[in-house]
N, C-alpha and C positions, 0 to 999 in steps of 0.2 A: 211110237216112232214118229208120228206126225207132231206130237208135242215137242219131241227132241228137235225136229227140223225147224219148227216155229221158234223154239228157244235160240237155235243157232242163228236164225235170221234176225232176231232181235238184237243179239250180241253184234252181229255184223252191221246192223243199222246204227247201233250206238257207236261202234268204232268208226264207221263211215262219217257220221256227223261230227265227232270230235276231231278226227284227223283233218277233215276239211275246214273246221272252224279255227283250229290252233294256227295253221299256216295258210289260211284262205287268202288273206290279203297279199301275202308274198306270192302265192301261186297266181293270183289275179294279175299282178304286175308282170310276172314272168311270162304268162300265157299271152297277155295283150302285146307285150314287146316282141315275143317270139312270132306271133301271128303277123305283125308288121314287118318283121325281118325277112319273111318270105319274099318280099319285094325290096329288099335292101338295095340292090343296084339301082332299081328304078326310082326309089325315093331319093337316093343320092343324086341321080341325074336331074330330077325335078328340082332339087334344092340348089342346083348350079345352072341356072338357065342361061348364063352368059357363055358357058363352055359348050359349044355345039360342034366343034370341029371333030373329025374322025380321021384315023390313020391306021395303016396296017399295024398289027400288034408288035411286030419286030421293030418297025420304025418308031412306034410310040415309046417302047422301052428304051431304045437308043437315045431318043430326045430326053427322056427322063434321066438316064444315067449321065448324059452330057451336063445337064443342069445341076444334078447332085454333085458331080465332080467339081464343079466351079463354086458352088454355094454352100457346101458343108465342110466342116473342119473337125478333124479328129474322129471321124466316124468309124465304128467297128463293123457296121453292116447296114446294107440297104435291103429292105424286104418289099418287093414289088409284086403287084398283081396286074397282069397284062389286060388291055381292053378286051371286051368280048361282045357278043351280040346284044347283051343287056346293058352295057355301060361303055362310054367312049373314053373315059379317063383312065390313067394309070394310078392305082391305089398304092401309095408309098408310105411305109413306116421306116423311120431312120433316126439315128442320133447325130447330133451336131453340138459341139462345145458342151458335151455332157448332158444335154436335154434330149429326150425322146419325143418325137412328134409324129403325127399322122397327117398326111396331105393328099389331096387328089390333084394329080399333075396333068396339065394340058397335054394332049397326045401329039400336038404339032410342035409347040414351043418347049415343052418339058418343064415349064415353070408352073408353080401352084396356081390353081384356078382362082380367079379374082374374088369369088365369093367364098371365103374361108368358112367351112362347115364340116362337121362330122358326117352329115347326111344320114343315110340309113345305118351307118356304123354305130350311132348312138343307141338305137333300138336293139341292135345285135348285142352290144355290150351290156345294156340294161337287162337283157333277157337272162344272161347267165352270170353276171357279176353284180347286178343290182346297184351300181354306182358305189360300191364299197371297196376298200382296199383289198389287194390280194393277200392271203387266200380267203378272207372272210366272206366276201360276196359269193364266190364260187362254192364255198362250204355251205353257206346258208341255202344256196340254190340247190345243191345236191341233197340236202336234208329235206327241202320242200318237195323235190322230185320223188324221193322215197315216200313221203306222206301222200303225194298224189297217186302213186302206184297202189299203195294200201287203200286209199279212198275209192279208186276205180274197182279193185277186186272185191272189196267189201260191198260196194254198191251193187255190183253184179249178183253177188250171193244173196243180198238182202231183197232183191226183186222177186216178187211172186209171179208176176205176169209180164216178163220182160218184152215179149213180142207184142202184147197189147199196147205197151207204152209208145210203140211206133205211131199209133193212130189215135191216141187219146189226148184231147185237150178240152178242158171245160172253162171257157172264159168267164170272167166276172164272178168267180166263186171263192175269192179269198184264198185260203190255204190250199184248196184243191187246185186252183189255177196255177199258183206258184209251184206246187208239187208236179203237176202235169208238165209245165214248161221245163222244170229242172230235169225230169225224167226223160222227156223227149230230146232235149239238147244232149244229154249224156248217152242215151241209148242209140240214137240215130248214127252217131259216129264213134261208137265204142271201139271197133278195131283200130281206127286211126288214133284215138286217145291212148290206147294201150301201147301202140307202136311208138308214138312220139314221146310218151313218158319214159318207156323202157330205154329207147335209144339215147334219149337225153341223159338218163341216169348212167348209162354205160360210158358216155363221153367224159363223165366226171368220176369214173371208177377209181382212178389213182388217188383222189381225195377221200373217197368213201372207204376204200380198202387198200391202204398203202403198205400193208404188212409184207406182202410178197416182194415188193420192190425193196423195201428196207432189209429184209432178210437176205436177199440175193446180192444187192449192190451197196448196202449201207447208205452213206451220204454222197456217193459218187454219181451225181446226176448226169454227168458227161457220158459215163459208160452206159447209162440207161438210154439216152438219146442216140448214142452210137449204135446200140444193138437194135433199136427200133428202126433206125434209118441208116443202115450200113453203106448205102450207096453215096452218101454225102462225103466228099473229100474234105479232110480237115487239115489245116496247116496253121502253125503258129505264125504270128506276125513277124516279119523280117526287119521291120523298121528301116527299110530302104525304099525311098519314094520312086515309084514307077507308075506311069499313067495306065489307066485301064484300056485294054485293047478294045476295038470296035465290037460292040456286043450283038449287033444285028446279025452278022454272019454266024455267031454261036447259036443264036436263037433259031435260025433257019436250019442249021445242021442238027440241032436238037429236035426240031419238029420232024425232020426227015428220019432220024433214028428212032424216035419214040412212037412215030406213027399216029400222032394226034395233035390237037391244037396245044398251044403253049398256055400254061396257067400262071404259076408263080415263078418268080425269079429272085434268088437270093444272091447278093454280092457281099461276100465276107472279106474283110481287110481291104476295102477299096483304096486305090491309090498306093498300094504297097506291092513289093515284088512277090509276096505270098498271097496275093488276092486269088480268091476262088469264086467262080460264078457257077451256081447250081440251078438248073432249070428243071421244073416239074411239069409233067403233062397235066393238062386241064382235066378236072373231074366233071366238066359240064357235059361230056359225051358218054359218061358211064357212071354207074352208081358208086363204085369204090372210090375212096379218097386216096390220093397219092399213089397212083398205080405204077408210076415209073419216073425215073429222074436221070439226069446226066450232069457231070461236073466238068468244068473247063478251067484251065489256068488263066486267071484274069489278066496277066501281063502279056501272054503270047496268044491266047485264044486256042491253045492246044487241048484236045480232050484228055481228061484225066481218068474218069471212071464213069461207067454207066451201070444202072441197076434197075431191074424189073422185079416188083414184089411178087413172089410165088409161095411164100410161107402161108400155110392154111390159116393159122390163128390170126396172123396180122391181116390177111385178106378178109377174114370174117369181121374183124374189128372195123376195117376200112369200109366195108359194106354197111355195117350198123351205123357208123358215123355219117356215111354218105346219105343214108335214108333220113337221118335227122336233119341234115343240112339242106337237102333237096336241091343241090346245085345242078343235078342231072335233069331236073324236071322241065318238061315243056310248059308252054303257057297254060294249057288246060290243067295239067297236073298241079302247077303252082296255085291256080285258083282253087283247086280242090284242097290243097294244103291250107290255104288261107281260110276257106270255109270251115274246115275241120278245126283249125285253131280258134276261129271266132266262136264256134259252138262250144268248145271247151272253156273258153273265157267266160261266155255267158252262163254256162252250167255252173261255174264256180260262183259267179255273181248271184245267180238265182238261189243257189244253195245257202249263201250267206244271208240273203234276205229271208229265205224260207225258215231259217233257224229262229229269226225274230217273229215272223208271222205266226208260226206254230205256237209259240209260247204266249204271244199277245192274245190269241183267240181262246186260250185256256184260262188265263188269269192275268191280272195286271203284271206288267214287266217288273222284274227285280231291278235293283240298281245296276248290277253287272250287265244285264241284258239291255237296259237303257243306254249304258255306255256303248255297248256293241252296236245298238241301232244308230247312234249318232256317228260312230266311226264308219259304219257302212255308208251312211249318207254323205260322208266326206271323202272316203277312199274310192268308192265305186264310180262316182262321176268325176272325182278329182284327178284320178290317174289319167283317164282320157283327156281331161282338160289340160293337164301338163303336156301330153303329147301334141295336142293342137296348138298350145302356146309355143312349143318348140318350132313347129312349122311356121307359125306366125312371126316369131322372132327372126326366122331366116329371111323373111321378106322385109322386115322393118329396120333391122339394124344396119348402120352404114357399112358399105363394103370394106373400107380401109381401116376399120376399127381394130385396135390392137386386142388380141385375145378374143376375137369375134366368135370362134367356135365354142370356146368355154362359156361365153355369155349366153349363147343359145341354150346350152345344157343347163346353166344356172336358171335361166328363165323357166325352163320346163320343171325343174325341181322346186323352185319357189312358188310357181303357180299351183303345183300339186300340193305343196305344204299349206298354202293359203286356203285351198279348198278343204283340206282335212281340218284345219282350224275352224273354218266356217261351219263345216258339218258338225263339229263338236259344240260350237257356240249356239247355233240356231236350232229350233225345233225341226225335226225331219220333214214336217209338212211344208216348211218353207225352204230348207236347204236343198232338198231333192230337186224341185223344179228350178230353183235359182241356179244351181250348179249345172244341171243338165242343159238349161237354156244358154248358160255361158259357154259350154262346150260346143253347142250348136252354132253359136255366134262366132266363136274362134275358128271353127272349121270353115264356115262360110267366108269369113274375111280372108283366111289363108288362101282359099281358092280364088276369090274375086280379085285380090290385089296381086296375084301371081303374074309373072311375065309371059306366060304361054298357056294355051289351052291344051290339056293333056288328059290322059286317063286318070291320073292322080287328082287333078282338079275336079273332074266329074265325080270321082268317088268321094271327095271331100264334101261336095255339094249334096250328094245323096245321103251321107251320114248326117250332115247338118239338118236336112229336111226330116230325117227319121227322129233325130234327137229333139227337134222343135215340136214335133207331134207328141212325143213322149212327155216333154215338159208341159205342154198344154193339157194333156190328160192328167198329169200330176196335180195341176192347179184346180181341177174339179173337186168340189166338196165330196167327201165319202158318202156312200149310200147308207141310209139308215137300215138297221137290222130289221128283219121281218118281225111281225107282231108276235108270232109263236115263240121266236128265239128270245125276244125281250121279256116275255112272260116267264120263260124257263130261267132266264138270268135272275 
């Protein structure tokens, strides 16, 4: 029986290693970006230092719709997120002249913030779309999430002494140290890792398992969305120009009826007689996503339909989605989410390094493992370098530059690509400290040339100091093997 258990553990360990290796770099990008997305509103506010004004959410949305009504043409819809305690701007996604754009709007003037940037939205999109076209980025992310869940479960089964791993770390022991670090990072936050992986997988379930939707609705996606959100009033465009009624009274009436703060505001068919304004209650004060909504006639301001979600299956999904997004979280809970995400990111990184360390200590590396070693040296420090370059570009690019937000994203991607190329070209003993030191320098510069002192700047300086120490340690010559080990070799 013990032999059978030991064999099962070996199979689980084999599966754990290979699932982690095959999609490890994708999971590293997803987890790092998702960890940063915990503070998506705060990152966005740090990246727009000129926009400091605040306003009541209803007045801010009114200013935003006034600006959009004047400055957009041929829009089919405006999708707005009202300011909250975490951010002062109105997040707006809308189409104009056939192009779809995302902007943060000033809460007082309604115009776009002078520093055009995606802010924390870049990390949020990178987390589940990987900067790939729809649906390929989300499909790859969902496959990687399935691999992550398999790796977590097999890792738990493969452990012999999972409780002991809470307290075991043997520094400067080569493979043992990497294994202890990998185990500790994975074991200490195992419940969080399981929760965040499973809930993320559920949010992409329609991509993983589309057959129930296809069997019931065929290709009628409109019917799917209608059944999921039956409270949204839908009307065809009348093609009769009518200005939008003042939206602030609708928002205050919605807040009174819904019994909570205002979250998202959708204006469909703006500037048309058939315009509809749908207002959703914020999910910042409860875990469930989209708990209630109310629709108004956009031309008259008259209420059309109200809806409060009471269906058990949908409520369950909304809670699962809300757990993953963590918009309900207090500042302490957000830091716990951040810490758990950072531990998962580091567990993936140490696992990728451990794969090489284990094989190098047994025998000279094969060609394939030498390629993996160099890719590790490029990807693992290179992705954080791209994130730091994104923040640095936010401070260095001119304010009025055309396509400024896209240039920030391009800077991040090209910096990460250059790091991967450098890791592939240089021996790891040089590329690791070089790229780690470059990331530390980029973080320090982004903080020091910022226009304000904030928690974000302090965190950047702390990360820069930690990475600088790591780079200095990587430059030290490796210790020689003990005499007994050399003789055995």
